[in-house]
Structure formats: structure tokens, C-alpha cells
DOVEX-843681 format. One line per 8 residues: their letters; for each residue x, y, z of C-alpha. Coordinates in Angstrom, 1 decimal. Example, Ala and Ser with C-alpha at 12.3 -4.5 7.8 and 13.67 -1.06 7.14 Angstrom:
<sites>
AS	12.3,-4.5,7.8  13.7,-1.1,7.1 .
</sites>
This chain:
<sites>
MTDIKQDI	121.8,141.1,147.6  122.6,138.2,149.6  122.2,134.8,147.3  119.4,133.7,146.2  119.6,130.2,147.7  120.3,131.4,151.1  117.6,134.1,151.7  114.9,133.0,149.2 .
ARIADEYV	111.8,133.8,151.1  113.1,137.3,151.5  114.2,138.1,148.1  110.7,136.6,147.0  109.1,139.2,149.5  111.1,142.6,148.2  110.3,140.9,144.3  107.0,141.0,144.8 .
LGLLDDDD	106.5,144.5,146.8  109.1,146.1,144.2  111.6,146.6,146.7  114.8,145.6,145.0  116.7,147.8,142.9  117.5,147.4,138.7  120.5,144.6,139.3  119.4,142.3,141.6 .
HERVEAQI	115.8,142.7,139.7  117.3,141.2,136.7  119.3,138.5,138.7  115.5,137.5,139.9  114.1,137.6,136.6  116.7,135.5,135.0  116.5,132.9,137.8  112.5,132.4,138.0 .
TDNRDLRE	112.1,130.0,134.8  114.8,127.5,136.2  114.6,127.9,139.5  111.6,126.3,140.9  111.5,127.1,144.8  111.9,130.7,143.7  108.7,131.1,141.7  107.0,128.6,144.8 .
AIAASRER	108.6,131.7,147.2  107.5,134.7,144.7  103.7,132.4,144.3  103.8,132.2,148.1  104.4,136.3,148.6  102.1,137.5,146.1  99.1,135.4,148.1  100.2,136.8,151.3 .
FLPLDTSV	100.7,140.3,149.8  97.4,139.7,148.3  95.2,142.0,150.8  97.7,144.9,150.5  96.0,145.4,147.0  92.5,144.3,148.3  92.4,146.9,151.3  92.9,149.9,149.6 .
DETPPSPS	90.2,151.9,146.7  92.0,152.2,143.1  93.1,155.8,142.7  93.5,156.9,139.2  96.5,158.4,138.1  95.9,162.7,137.6  95.4,164.1,134.3  99.1,166.2,135.0 .
LWQRIDAG	101.1,162.8,135.5  99.5,161.3,132.5  100.9,164.9,131.0  104.1,164.5,132.4  104.7,161.0,131.2  104.2,162.3,127.5  106.4,165.4,127.5  109.1,162.6,129.0 .
LAAAQDET	108.0,160.0,126.2  108.2,162.7,123.7  111.7,164.3,124.8  113.5,160.6,124.8  111.8,160.9,121.1  113.7,164.6,120.3  116.7,163.0,121.7  116.6,159.9,119.3 .
PQKPLTAS	119.1,160.5,116.2  116.8,160.9,113.6  117.2,158.5,110.5  114.4,157.0,108.3  111.9,155.1,110.0  112.2,151.9,107.7  108.7,149.6,109.0  110.8,147.8,111.3 .
NDNRLSLW	112.1,150.9,112.9  108.8,151.9,113.6  107.5,149.2,114.7  110.1,148.7,117.1  109.4,152.3,118.2  105.8,152.1,118.9  106.9,148.8,120.9  109.7,150.6,123.0 .
KRTAVASL	106.7,153.2,123.6  104.0,150.6,124.6  106.9,148.7,126.9  107.6,152.0,129.0  103.9,152.8,129.5  103.4,149.2,130.5  106.2,149.4,132.8  104.5,152.5,134.3 .
AASLLLTA	101.6,151.1,134.9  102.5,148.2,136.7  104.6,150.6,138.6  101.3,152.7,139.8  99.3,149.5,140.0  102.0,148.6,142.7  102.3,151.8,143.9  98.0,152.1,144.5 .
GLGWSLMR	98.3,148.4,145.9  100.5,149.6,148.5  98.7,153.0,149.8  101.1,155.4,148.4  100.6,158.5,146.8  102.3,159.7,143.6  101.4,163.6,144.7  102.0,163.4,148.2 .
PVDPVVVA	104.1,166.5,149.3  106.2,164.3,151.3  107.4,160.9,150.7  108.3,158.2,153.2  111.9,157.6,153.9  111.3,154.1,154.4  108.3,151.5,154.6  107.8,148.4,156.9 .
ILVNDAGE	105.3,145.9,156.3  104.2,144.3,159.6  103.7,140.5,160.0  102.4,138.2,162.3  104.3,135.2,163.2  102.4,132.9,160.1  104.3,135.7,158.2  100.5,137.6,157.1 .
PQAIVEDF	101.0,141.2,156.4  99.1,142.6,159.3  99.9,146.6,158.4  102.6,149.2,156.3  104.1,151.9,158.5  105.7,154.5,156.7  108.3,156.8,158.6  108.8,160.4,157.1 .
SNKQASIR	111.7,160.9,159.6  109.9,164.3,160.6  108.8,163.9,163.7  105.5,161.6,161.8  104.6,158.4,160.7  101.9,156.5,159.9  100.4,153.0,160.2  97.8,151.7,158.0 .
LLADFTVP	96.2,148.3,159.7  95.2,145.4,157.2  93.7,143.2,159.7  91.5,143.3,163.1  93.2,143.1,165.8  91.4,142.1,168.9  92.4,144.1,172.4  91.3,143.1,175.5 .
EGKTMQVW	89.8,145.7,178.0  92.5,147.6,179.9  95.2,147.3,176.7  96.6,149.0,173.9  98.4,148.8,171.0  101.8,150.3,170.8  104.2,151.3,167.8  107.7,151.0,168.1 .
TLPNREMG	110.9,151.4,166.2  114.7,150.3,167.2  116.8,153.1,165.3  120.3,151.4,166.8  120.9,149.4,169.2  122.6,152.2,171.6  119.2,154.1,171.6  117.3,151.1,172.3 .
PVSLGLLD	113.4,150.4,171.1  111.6,153.7,170.8  107.5,154.2,171.1  106.2,155.9,168.3  103.1,156.0,169.6  99.8,154.1,170.9  96.7,153.2,168.4  94.1,153.5,171.5 .
QHRSAKLA	91.0,153.1,168.8  92.6,150.0,167.1  92.8,151.5,164.1  95.1,153.4,161.1  96.3,156.0,162.8  98.9,159.2,161.8  101.7,159.7,164.7  103.6,161.9,166.0 .
TPTLPEPK	107.1,160.6,166.7  109.9,161.6,168.7  113.0,163.2,167.4  115.0,160.1,166.4  117.7,159.4,164.1  116.6,159.4,160.1  115.0,155.4,159.0  117.4,153.3,157.5 .
NDQLYEIT	117.2,150.3,155.8  115.8,147.3,157.8  115.6,149.1,160.6  113.0,147.2,162.9  109.3,148.2,163.7  106.8,146.5,165.3  104.0,146.5,167.3  103.3,145.5,171.3 .
LEQSGGSP	100.3,144.8,173.1  100.8,147.3,176.3  98.4,148.4,179.8  96.3,151.1,178.9  98.3,154.2,178.7  101.0,152.5,177.0  104.1,150.5,178.4  105.4,151.9,181.8 .
TGRPTGPI	108.9,151.2,181.0  109.8,153.1,178.0  110.3,150.1,176.5  108.6,147.2,175.7  106.5,144.9,177.9  104.1,143.0,176.1  103.8,140.4,173.6  104.9,141.3,169.8 .
LVKGFAKI	101.7,141.3,167.7  103.4,142.1,164.9  107.2,143.1,163.2  108.7,143.7,160.2  111.8,145.6,159.0  112.1,148.9,157.2  112.7,149.5,153.3  114.1,152.6,151.3 .
PL	111.4,152.8,148.2  113.0,153.0,145.2 .
</sites>
């Protein structure tokens, strides 16, 4: 992670979305109290990403998920050296269990808010939040790197007659921008994508406004509606 002072807005976004690794997350947590700019950036990010929480229906965890959680907690307890428990030790164990469950619950809320399914057979390789010029989240792209991607629109787009929305990615500079498909009906869709290198962290995704039928050149020609950089889900 770059220095917080140098890239505070991006770091705040990744913190709110849960995309930081453990070390970077701890660095942010350690500086929140004393760093006013960081606190304000995180508050602004939470406000901007609020539509992610309100655009999807709540999905309760399945019974099998809770069974796996219980089994994992029981296994962790069994691996702990057995010592006579004093009242203090018992409280500490209870606190550890509550903390573990609370942390899991927070992860579940974030996952549901972003529309990711815990029970999905194949997880996306990368996820990109596409924002407009004002930095407001407008769409989410999930790239599965198996000739399939999905895009979820979080806002209503105005598309003039004779125009269409086209989704693009930039695998690398040598290959240049590649079309992932058209959104003819201006709504969320699954896209059958061409064979491309496996998507990577910070890969660019965007949506442009093109003429009906898509760009005639195979490259973006119209204005960029939204864009964003991919992150590898933790």
C-alpha cells in the first residue's frame, strides 16, 4: 500500500470496500483516530458506496454456512491447550468467540452489500467498482476469467436513440482495450467475453457510449460513462 498521505482517497475506498490486506487494514485502523483527513475520506467513501448496500436484497447465510462456522470454532477450541479455566479465562474465551462471530458477520454484510454470493460455485477473479466523474459508484463488474463476466448497474443510464452502452477492459497496453460486450437493454447482464489473459489487480474496466451495434473500430470511440480499476477479492 502506498503512503496514506499520498493516496488517501483510494486507500479510504479500499478500506470501506474491504479490499485491503490484513497489514494495510491494520495500518489504516491505527491512524484513523489521529488522522482527521483519513477519517473524513473514509466517511466520504462510505457515503458514496451507500448505494451498494441499498441496491441488493438482503441474503441470509445458509444453515450449512453456520454449521461450518460452528465446526471451525469447535476445532479451534479443541486445538487450544487444555488448562483449568478461571473466571477470567472463561470470559476471555467467550470474548474470543463473540469477536470471531462479529468479524464474520461484518464480512457477510459487506459481501451481501456488494452482491457477491458466498455459495457461488465459481468466484470472480477480480471485481471492479465503476464510478462516474463525481466518484459515485454506478456499476460493478465481476470478471471470472473463463470467457464470462457479469455487470450490475447501480444507477439509471440515459442512452439516446441509436446509441448503446459497451463494456471494455484493458488487459495490457500491448493488447489495448478489448470489448466485453454490449448492454443493449441498459441493464445488468452476464457477458460472454473473448479469451483474454487472466485479469489482474488494478486492471481498467469502463463503459462507453457507442453507436448502435457497438464501436465500428473495435476500440472505444464514444464518451466514457464510468470507469474503475479491478481488485482481487480477499
